[in-house]
C-alpha positions as CSV (number, residue, x, y, z in Angstrom):
1,M,-2.2,-60.5,-24.1
2,M,-5.3,-58.8,-24.8
3,K,-6.8,-59.4,-28.2
4,V,-7.6,-56.1,-29.6
5,C,-10.2,-55.1,-32.5
6,L,-9.6,-52.0,-33.9
7,L,-12.6,-50.0,-35.7
8,G,-11.5,-47.0,-38.0
9,A,-8.1,-48.1,-38.0
10,S,-6.9,-46.0,-41.3
11,G,-7.8,-42.5,-39.6
12,S,-5.9,-40.4,-37.0
13,I,-6.9,-42.2,-33.4
14,G,-6.6,-45.8,-35.5
15,G,-2.8,-44.9,-36.7
16,Q,-1.8,-43.6,-33.0
17,T,-3.3,-46.7,-31.3
18,I,-1.7,-49.1,-33.6
19,D,1.6,-46.9,-32.7
20,V,1.0,-47.8,-29.0
21,M,0.3,-51.4,-29.6
22,L,3.2,-52.0,-31.3
23,K,5.2,-50.3,-28.4
24,N,3.9,-52.6,-26.1
25,K,3.5,-55.9,-28.0
26,E,3.7,-57.8,-25.0
27,D,0.3,-56.6,-23.9
28,F,-1.7,-56.1,-27.1
29,D,-2.2,-58.3,-30.1
30,L,-4.6,-57.2,-33.1
31,V,-7.0,-59.7,-34.0
32,G,-9.3,-57.6,-36.5
33,F,-10.0,-54.2,-37.5
34,S,-11.5,-51.9,-40.4
35,V,-10.9,-49.6,-42.9
36,G,-13.7,-48.0,-44.6
37,L,-12.8,-46.6,-47.9
38,R,-9.2,-46.5,-47.1
39,T,-8.5,-49.8,-48.6
40,A,-4.6,-49.3,-48.9
41,F,-4.0,-49.5,-45.3
42,V,-5.1,-53.0,-45.0
43,S,-1.5,-54.1,-46.5
44,K,0.1,-51.5,-44.6
45,I,-1.5,-52.8,-41.2
46,L,-1.1,-56.4,-42.0
47,K,2.8,-56.2,-42.8
48,K,2.9,-54.9,-38.9
49,Y,0.3,-57.6,-37.8
50,P,0.2,-60.4,-40.5
51,N,-1.8,-63.1,-38.3
52,V,-5.1,-60.5,-38.5
53,K,-8.0,-62.9,-40.0
54,H,-10.7,-60.5,-39.8
55,I,-11.1,-57.2,-41.8
56,C,-14.4,-54.8,-42.3
57,V,-14.2,-52.5,-45.4
58,K,-16.9,-49.7,-46.7
59,N,-17.8,-51.5,-50.1
60,K,-18.7,-54.9,-51.4
61,E,-16.6,-54.1,-54.2
62,D,-13.6,-53.6,-52.4
63,M,-14.2,-56.4,-50.3
64,D,-14.1,-58.6,-53.6
65,S,-10.9,-57.7,-54.7
66,L,-9.3,-57.8,-51.1
67,E,-10.2,-61.4,-51.0
68,E,-9.0,-62.7,-54.1
69,K,-5.6,-61.0,-52.6
70,Y,-5.9,-62.3,-49.1
71,P,-7.7,-65.9,-49.0
72,E,-7.0,-66.4,-45.8
73,V,-8.5,-63.1,-44.3
74,N,-12.1,-63.3,-43.7
75,F,-13.7,-60.1,-45.0
76,Y,-16.9,-58.0,-44.3
77,Y,-18.3,-54.6,-45.8
78,G,-20.8,-51.9,-44.7
79,D,-22.4,-51.0,-41.5
80,S,-23.5,-54.5,-40.7
81,G,-19.9,-55.8,-41.9
82,L,-18.6,-54.1,-38.4
83,I,-21.0,-55.8,-36.3
84,S,-20.1,-59.1,-38.2
85,L,-16.7,-58.3,-37.1
86,I,-17.2,-57.6,-33.7
87,E,-18.9,-60.9,-33.4
88,N,-16.2,-63.2,-35.0
89,C,-12.7,-61.7,-34.5
90,N,-12.6,-63.2,-30.8
91,A,-11.4,-59.6,-29.5
92,D,-11.6,-59.2,-26.0
93,M,-11.3,-55.2,-26.2
94,V,-12.4,-53.2,-28.8
95,V,-11.1,-49.7,-29.7
96,N,-14.1,-47.8,-31.6
97,A,-12.3,-45.0,-33.5
98,L,-14.6,-44.4,-35.8
99,V,-16.1,-41.1,-36.9
100,G,-20.0,-40.2,-37.0
101,F,-23.2,-42.1,-36.3
102,V,-22.0,-45.1,-37.8
103,G,-19.8,-45.6,-34.5
104,L,-23.3,-46.1,-32.3
105,A,-24.1,-49.7,-33.1
106,P,-20.9,-51.2,-32.8
107,T,-20.3,-49.7,-29.0
108,I,-23.7,-51.0,-28.4
109,K,-22.8,-54.7,-29.5
110,V,-19.8,-54.4,-28.0
111,L,-21.2,-54.0,-24.4
112,E,-23.9,-56.6,-25.1
113,M,-21.1,-59.0,-25.7
114,N,-19.8,-57.8,-22.4
115,K,-16.2,-56.7,-24.0
116,I,-14.3,-53.7,-23.0
117,C,-15.2,-51.0,-25.4
118,C,-12.3,-48.1,-25.7
119,L,-14.2,-45.2,-26.9
120,A,-12.9,-42.6,-28.9
121,N,-16.3,-42.1,-31.0
122,K,-18.0,-39.0,-29.7
123,E,-21.3,-39.7,-31.3
124,S,-21.9,-43.0,-29.6
125,L,-22.7,-41.3,-26.4
126,V,-24.1,-37.8,-27.8
127,V,-26.8,-39.9,-29.8
128,G,-27.1,-43.0,-27.5
129,G,-26.2,-41.8,-24.1
130,E,-29.1,-43.3,-22.4
131,I,-28.8,-46.8,-23.9
132,I,-25.2,-47.0,-23.2
133,N,-25.9,-45.8,-19.7
134,N,-28.1,-48.4,-19.3
135,L,-26.1,-51.4,-20.5
136,L,-23.6,-50.6,-18.1
137,K,-26.1,-50.1,-15.1
138,Q,-27.2,-53.8,-16.2
139,G,-23.3,-54.9,-16.1
140,K,-23.3,-55.4,-19.7
141,G,-19.3,-54.4,-20.7
142,T,-16.7,-51.9,-19.4
143,L,-16.1,-48.4,-21.0
144,Y,-13.1,-46.2,-21.2
145,P,-13.0,-43.2,-22.9
146,I,-10.6,-42.1,-25.1
147,D,-11.2,-38.5,-25.6
148,S,-8.0,-36.5,-24.1
149,E,-10.4,-34.3,-22.0
150,H,-12.6,-37.2,-20.6
151,V,-9.5,-39.5,-19.8
152,A,-7.9,-36.0,-17.8
153,L,-11.1,-35.7,-15.9
154,A,-11.1,-39.8,-15.3
155,K,-7.5,-39.4,-14.1
156,C,-8.7,-36.4,-11.7
157,L,-11.9,-38.0,-10.5
158,A,-10.0,-41.3,-9.2
159,V,-7.6,-39.3,-7.1
160,D,-10.4,-37.1,-5.7
161,N,-14.0,-37.3,-6.6
162,K,-15.5,-35.9,-3.0
163,K,-16.8,-32.2,-3.0
164,V,-16.4,-31.4,-6.5
165,D,-18.1,-28.0,-7.6
166,K,-17.8,-28.6,-11.3
167,I,-15.6,-30.7,-13.8
168,I,-14.3,-28.2,-16.3
169,I,-13.2,-29.5,-20.3
170,T,-10.6,-27.4,-21.4
171,A,-11.0,-26.2,-25.4
172,S,-7.8,-24.5,-27.4
173,G,-10.8,-22.4,-29.2
174,G,-9.9,-24.1,-32.8
175,A,-8.8,-22.0,-35.6
176,F,-11.0,-19.1,-35.6
177,R,-10.6,-18.3,-32.1
178,N,-9.4,-14.7,-32.8
179,L,-12.2,-13.6,-35.3
180,T,-15.0,-12.1,-33.8
181,R,-18.3,-13.6,-34.9
182,R,-18.8,-11.3,-37.7
183,Q,-15.4,-12.3,-39.3
184,L,-16.4,-15.8,-39.4
185,T,-19.2,-15.2,-42.4
186,H,-16.3,-15.6,-44.8
187,V,-13.7,-18.5,-43.5
188,T,-13.0,-21.0,-45.6
189,P,-12.8,-24.6,-45.3
190,E,-9.0,-24.5,-45.8
191,D,-9.0,-22.3,-42.9
192,A,-11.1,-24.3,-40.6
193,L,-8.7,-26.9,-41.1
194,K,-5.7,-25.1,-39.6
195,H,-6.0,-26.4,-36.1
196,P,-4.0,-24.1,-33.5
197,T,-2.6,-27.5,-31.4
198,W,-3.9,-30.7,-32.5
199,N,-3.2,-32.7,-35.9
200,M,-6.8,-34.6,-36.4
201,G,-9.3,-35.5,-39.0
202,K,-11.4,-32.9,-41.0
203,K,-14.8,-33.4,-39.3
204,I,-13.4,-33.1,-35.8
205,T,-11.1,-30.3,-36.8
206,I,-14.3,-28.4,-38.1
207,D,-15.9,-29.5,-35.1
208,S,-13.2,-27.8,-32.9
209,A,-13.4,-24.5,-34.8
210,S,-17.2,-24.3,-34.5
211,M,-17.2,-25.5,-30.9
212,V,-19.4,-28.4,-31.7
213,N,-16.8,-30.6,-30.7
214,K,-16.8,-29.3,-27.0
215,T,-20.6,-29.5,-27.4
216,F,-20.3,-33.1,-27.7
217,E,-17.5,-33.5,-25.3
218,V,-19.7,-31.4,-22.5
219,I,-22.7,-34.2,-23.4
220,E,-20.1,-37.0,-23.0
221,A,-19.1,-35.9,-20.1
222,H,-22.5,-35.7,-18.5
223,Y,-22.9,-39.5,-19.2
224,L,-19.8,-40.8,-18.5
225,F,-19.3,-38.9,-15.1
226,G,-23.2,-38.2,-14.3
227,Y,-22.5,-34.5,-13.5
228,S,-25.4,-31.9,-15.0
229,F,-25.1,-29.2,-17.5
230,K,-24.5,-26.6,-14.3
231,N,-21.7,-28.7,-13.1
232,I,-19.9,-28.9,-16.5
233,G,-17.6,-26.0,-17.3
234,I,-15.5,-25.1,-20.1
235,M,-12.6,-22.9,-20.1
236,L,-10.1,-21.9,-22.9
237,N,-6.3,-23.1,-22.3
238,Y,-4.8,-22.0,-25.9
239,N,-1.9,-24.6,-26.3
240,S,-3.9,-27.5,-25.1
241,Y,-1.3,-28.0,-22.3
242,V,-4.2,-28.7,-19.7
243,H,-6.6,-31.6,-20.7
244,S,-9.2,-30.9,-18.1
245,L,-9.4,-30.0,-14.4
246,V,-11.8,-30.2,-11.5
247,L,-12.5,-27.6,-9.6
248,Y,-13.7,-28.5,-5.7
249,R,-15.4,-26.6,-3.0
250,N,-12.4,-25.3,-1.3
251,G,-11.5,-23.7,-4.4
252,E,-8.6,-26.0,-5.2
253,Y,-8.2,-27.2,-8.9
254,R,-6.9,-30.7,-10.0
255,L,-5.3,-30.9,-13.5
256,D,-3.9,-33.1,-15.7
257,C,-1.3,-31.5,-17.5
258,G,1.2,-32.3,-20.5
259,K,1.8,-32.1,-24.0
260,P,-1.2,-32.4,-26.8
261,D,-0.5,-36.3,-28.2
262,M,-3.2,-38.4,-28.2
263,R,-1.2,-41.4,-27.7
264,V,-1.2,-40.6,-24.0
265,P,-5.2,-40.8,-23.2
266,I,-5.1,-43.9,-26.0
267,K,-2.4,-45.8,-23.7
268,Y,-4.3,-45.1,-20.5
269,A,-7.6,-46.4,-22.3
270,L,-5.8,-49.3,-23.6
271,Y,-4.4,-50.3,-20.0
272,Q,-8.0,-49.9,-18.5
273,G,-7.1,-47.0,-16.6
274,L,-3.7,-48.5,-14.7
275,T,-1.2,-46.7,-16.3
276,P,0.6,-44.2,-13.8
277,Y,0.0,-40.4,-14.0
278,K,0.4,-37.4,-11.7
279,T,-2.1,-34.8,-11.3
280,V,-1.5,-31.3,-10.1
281,V,-3.2,-29.4,-7.4
282,T,-3.5,-25.6,-7.1
283,K,-5.7,-22.9,-6.3
284,D,-4.0,-20.6,-8.3
285,L,-4.1,-21.7,-12.1
286,S,-1.6,-18.8,-13.3
287,S,1.0,-20.6,-11.3
288,I,0.8,-23.8,-14.1
289,K,4.0,-22.4,-16.0
290,G,3.9,-22.9,-19.9
291,T,0.6,-22.3,-20.6
292,E,-2.3,-19.6,-20.6
293,F,-5.8,-19.8,-19.9
294,G,-8.6,-17.6,-21.2
295,V,-12.4,-17.3,-19.9
296,F,-15.1,-19.3,-22.3
297,D,-17.6,-16.8,-23.3
298,I,-20.7,-18.5,-24.6
299,K,-21.9,-15.8,-26.7
300,R,-18.8,-16.0,-29.2
301,Y,-19.5,-20.1,-29.0
302,P,-23.0,-20.2,-28.4
303,A,-23.1,-24.1,-30.0
304,V,-22.5,-25.1,-26.5
305,K,-26.1,-24.1,-25.8
306,F,-27.0,-27.4,-27.5
307,A,-25.7,-29.4,-25.0
308,R,-27.8,-28.1,-22.4
309,T,-31.0,-29.2,-24.3
310,V,-29.6,-32.9,-24.9
311,I,-28.3,-33.2,-21.2
312,K,-31.7,-31.5,-20.0
313,N,-34.2,-33.4,-22.5
314,K,-32.4,-36.4,-23.7
315,G,-34.6,-38.2,-25.9
316,T,-33.5,-37.9,-29.2
317,Y,-31.9,-34.7,-29.2
318,G,-28.8,-36.1,-29.3
319,A,-29.6,-37.8,-32.6
320,V,-30.8,-34.5,-34.2
321,L,-27.6,-32.3,-32.9
322,N,-25.5,-35.0,-34.5
323,A,-26.9,-35.9,-37.7
324,A,-27.8,-31.9,-38.8
325,N,-24.0,-31.5,-37.7
326,E,-22.5,-34.2,-39.9
327,V,-24.5,-33.1,-43.0
328,A,-23.9,-29.2,-42.5
329,V,-19.9,-29.8,-42.1
330,N,-19.6,-31.8,-45.1
331,A,-21.9,-29.3,-46.7
332,F,-19.4,-26.6,-45.7
333,L,-16.2,-28.7,-46.5
334,D,-17.5,-29.1,-50.4
335,H,-18.4,-25.0,-50.5
336,K,-22.0,-25.4,-50.2
337,I,-22.9,-23.4,-47.1
338,R,-20.6,-20.6,-45.2
339,F,-19.4,-21.7,-41.5
340,T,-22.0,-20.1,-39.6
341,M,-24.6,-22.1,-41.3
342,I,-23.3,-25.1,-39.3
343,E,-25.1,-23.7,-36.2
344,K,-28.1,-22.2,-38.0
345,I,-28.7,-25.4,-39.4
346,I,-28.3,-27.4,-35.9
347,S,-30.3,-24.5,-34.4
348,L,-33.3,-25.1,-36.6
349,M,-33.5,-28.5,-36.4
350,M,-33.3,-29.0,-32.6
351,K,-36.2,-26.1,-32.4
352,M,-38.3,-28.2,-35.1
353,H,-37.9,-31.5,-33.3
354,Q,-40.2,-33.5,-31.2
355,S,-38.4,-35.5,-29.4
356,I,-38.8,-39.1,-28.2
357,S,-38.5,-39.9,-24.6
358,H,-36.1,-43.1,-23.9
359,P,-35.7,-44.0,-27.6
360,T,-34.7,-47.4,-28.6
361,Y,-31.9,-47.6,-31.2
362,E,-34.1,-48.2,-33.8
363,D,-36.2,-44.7,-32.9
364,I,-32.6,-43.0,-32.9
365,V,-32.2,-44.3,-36.4
366,K,-35.3,-43.1,-37.6
367,V,-34.6,-39.8,-36.5
368,D,-31.1,-39.6,-37.6
369,R,-32.2,-40.6,-41.3
370,Q,-35.1,-38.2,-41.0
371,T,-33.1,-35.1,-40.0
372,R,-30.3,-35.9,-42.7
373,E,-33.1,-36.0,-45.4
374,T,-34.4,-32.4,-44.1
375,V,-31.1,-31.0,-43.8
376,N,-30.2,-32.0,-47.4
377,Y,-33.2,-30.6,-48.8
378,L,-32.7,-27.7,-47.0
379,I,-29.4,-26.9,-48.4
380,K,-30.2,-27.9,-51.6
381,E,-32.9,-25.5,-51.8
382,G,-31.5,-22.9,-50.2
383,G,-34.1,-22.6,-47.3
384,I,-31.2,-21.8,-44.8
385,K,-29.8,-17.7,-45.0
């Protein structure tokens, strides 16, 4: 029986993780979770797992209220509360389904405690990939990705990782894949939230539309599998049936295929890669029935170029990329900036940045804070057109 702590239990990935665990009660037990501001989920989850004794929320006021209602439960709050939750709940495995920079410190803590980390928090590797990989090289903990693209690559490479030409991440193209660059100027948040194939949270759906999500995934793939930017490709797959693929030097492709359902990669991660699966091998992608591929045009989706900067230079560029994007996405959702300004803001901040080589966690926190302050100021003052 694997004792699991679930960070971000009230989100899309969190909810689907609970679904998978409930269907496999003999293998997994929930011993702790976090819900951020969505405290209504506490009672819902406790009905399914009444023995949970450790819960983290965002605000102290919510914690105080919940402590009165559930005196037998240990409650924590805030970012420091997430660390306390991990330290005290006695889990074997932590599923990090948090969204944003807040997920980095918990990932580091899980690995430092030699626990298993199932990672859905993209930002952990984008911002702190060097720190995380150094911990793994030291034999600290174990990491399993939850992203469908990276699980697909892990499956394909587990079958055959010899003579690889490229690992290729698929992309649906997001809500605006049929629009030109010029047409993007006047799109609204409501338009952007209509993802063609996946049902996800607001931020990741906006990131999908801007292709920043795919930028993050390229960086993740670099840290997870060790390939350089030139050996990581992107291919459009319009119905998200092919989750990712590997191209070998002999011209063969190995693919992981299936209907878009995050429960599949979640289960793969929870079982630490030991679930049965099949990959498809072909030299002719047009032979794969029920799906359609398209060529990825970096001129149409220039945000992916940011991945090259982060992978090539490392340091604190990932922190700048993520912080600028988080603030810009929130501003777009609040109708404060146009969609196309997300890209412009990231580009400006990346160009302005003086990177710190081999940063500590404290360095990353400082850069994150400074970037957010600068972007918020520029947006408020109308400094980006």
